[in-house]
N, C-alpha and C positions, 0 to 999 in steps of 0.2 A: 769331114774337116774341110775348111776352105784350102784350096790349092791355088797358089799363085805361080806365075811364070817367073823366070829369073829376072826379066825387066821389071816386072811389077814389084818384085821383092826389093830390087835395087832402088826403085822410086820410093817405096815405103821406107827403106833404111834412111834415105836422104831426108824424108819428111820427119821421121822420128828424131833423128839426131839434131836436125836443125829447128825443130819445134815450131814450125809455122813460117817457113821462108816463102819465097815467091812460087815454090812449087806446091805449097799446101794453102788451100783457102781456109781450112778448118784447123785451128790450133790443135797440136797433138801433145798430150800430157803424159804419155806412158814412156817407159824406158825402151831403148833399142833391144829388139828380141833376136836380132841375128846381125852379122857382120858380113860384108862382101866375101871374105875369105871362106865363109861357111857354105857358099852356094856350090855344092858338088854335083847337084842334079838339076834337071830342067824344072822340076816342080819341087817347091819347098812350102812346108806348112807354116802358116803365120797366125799369130794371135795378137791382136792390138787392142788396147783400151778404147781408141777412138779411131775409126777409119778415115783418112783424109778424103775430101769430096773429089779431089782429082783422081785419086786412086779408084774410088767406086766407079767413076765413069769409064774406066779401063776394063772393068770386070766383065765377063761374059754373063748371060742369063743364068747359066748353070752355077757359075761362082757365086752370084748374088744369092741364089737359092741356098748354096752351101752356108754362106755367111748368116742367112737367116736361120738355118737349122742350128748353127753354133749359138746363136742368141737365145733361141727357144730351149736348147739343151741347158744352157746356163741358167735360165729362169726356173727350169725343172729342179736343177741341182740345189737352187736357193729356196725351194718350196714355194715359189710364187706361181708358176704355171702349174696347172693341174689337169688340164684336159688335152693339151696339144692342139687345140683349135685356135681361137683368137687370143693372142697374148695379152692384148689390152683388156679384154673382158676378165681374164684370170688376174692380171695385175690390179684391176679395180676392185675385185672382190677381196683380194689379199690386203689391199691398202685399207679398205673400209673396216674389215674385220680387225686389223692391227690398230687403227686409230680409235675405233668406237667400242672395241672390246666385245664384238660379236663373235659367235661361232659359225664357221662355214658349214654348210650342208655338204654331204657327200655329192660328188659330181653326178652320181645316178639319180639323185632326188629330183623330181620333176616339180616345177611350179614356184620354187623359191630357192635362194642361194645362201641365206644366212639367217641366224636366229639370234635375238638379243636375249641372253640368258637371264637378264634381270626382269624381263617383262614376258618372255616367250613370244614376242611378236616376230613375225616372219617377214623377210624382205627379199623381194626380187631386185637384182642389181643390173643396171644397164649402163653402157658407156658409149660415147660418141666422140670421135676426133674430127675437128674441123680443120680444113686446110684451104688454100686458095683455089684448089680444084674441087673441093667438096665441101661447100659452106652450109649444106642442110644440116639441121639438128634432128633429124628423124631418127628415132631409136629403132632397134631391131624389134621384130614382131612380138607382141605381148599376147600370149595365148591363154584360153580358158580362164579369164578373169572372173566369169560368173561362178566358177568353182570355188572361189575364195581360197586358192592356194597360198596366197600372200596377203599381208596386212598393209604393207607399204611397198611402194617402189622407190628405189634410189636411182637417179640418173645423174651421171657424172659427165660433163662436157670438157674435153681437152682441146687446147690449140695443137698447132703444127708441131710444136717442141714437147708435146706431152705435158704441159703445165695445165693445171686445172683452171678452167674459165669459170665454171659454175657447177654447183652440186645441189640437188634438190632431194628432199624427202617428201614423197607425195602419197597421201592416203588412197587406198584402193578405189574408193568411191569417186574420187576426183579423176583417177585414170579411166574409170567407166564412163564418166560424164563427158570428159574432154576428148578422150580417144576417139578416133575415127575408125569405124568397122571396115575391115578389108575382106570382101567376100572371096577374093582370090586366094587369100592365105588363110582365111578363117581366124583372124586375130584382130587385135586393136593395133592402130598406128597412133604413136604419140610423138610430138615434137618437144624436145627439151628447150623451149624458149623462155626467156625471163619473164614473159607474161603469166607463166604459171604461178609465179609468186603472188598474184592477185587472187588466186583461188583459196578459199577457206581451208585451212589445215596444212597447206603446203609450207615447208620450211626451207630456208636457205642454210645448208650445212657446208658451204664452201670452206669457211675458216676452219671448221672441225678437221678437215682432210688436208689442208695446206701444210700443216707442221709435220705430216707424215710422209711427204713426198720424198 
């Protein structure tokens, strides 16, 4: 659980009660979770719907990790996170299954992440978040494509705020043809660029996912 010092708690209380004053760059929409009179100890547990940016900047590295753990635990409790690894990957798989009616494979299954029960087609799902610091659309390594573990690759690109920029449904043969072989990782490297839409069989499924965010 995230542990805040008394001073951090006081600052959070000001932000929560004033809902975006000069002390908070980010509007806060949750209700106050504690009052100054409640501060009996040096450390106090806090849970807020949105953490003000000013407060985040006061947290120690350990406190930031604690907050990350709280977020991942909450994603688990909602059935969104399944592996405890990259939360964005788990979220993307959950979102796609929810919107398209697919069945998620067990996390232990290798080579694909979901199946369309209507067609029995298998899908590997990849995601990428682009930010001012990381503008590359390179997806994580795609392994053993030649073994035909999946029929299609779905690639979802997010912006810094986790809004979907583009989502592709890519046939396996396109992945094999366009992807670049990496001898170092023994895998294919693929970039989820808009130019993929010029390849035969590639579909833009962005609009199908937007309503499920």
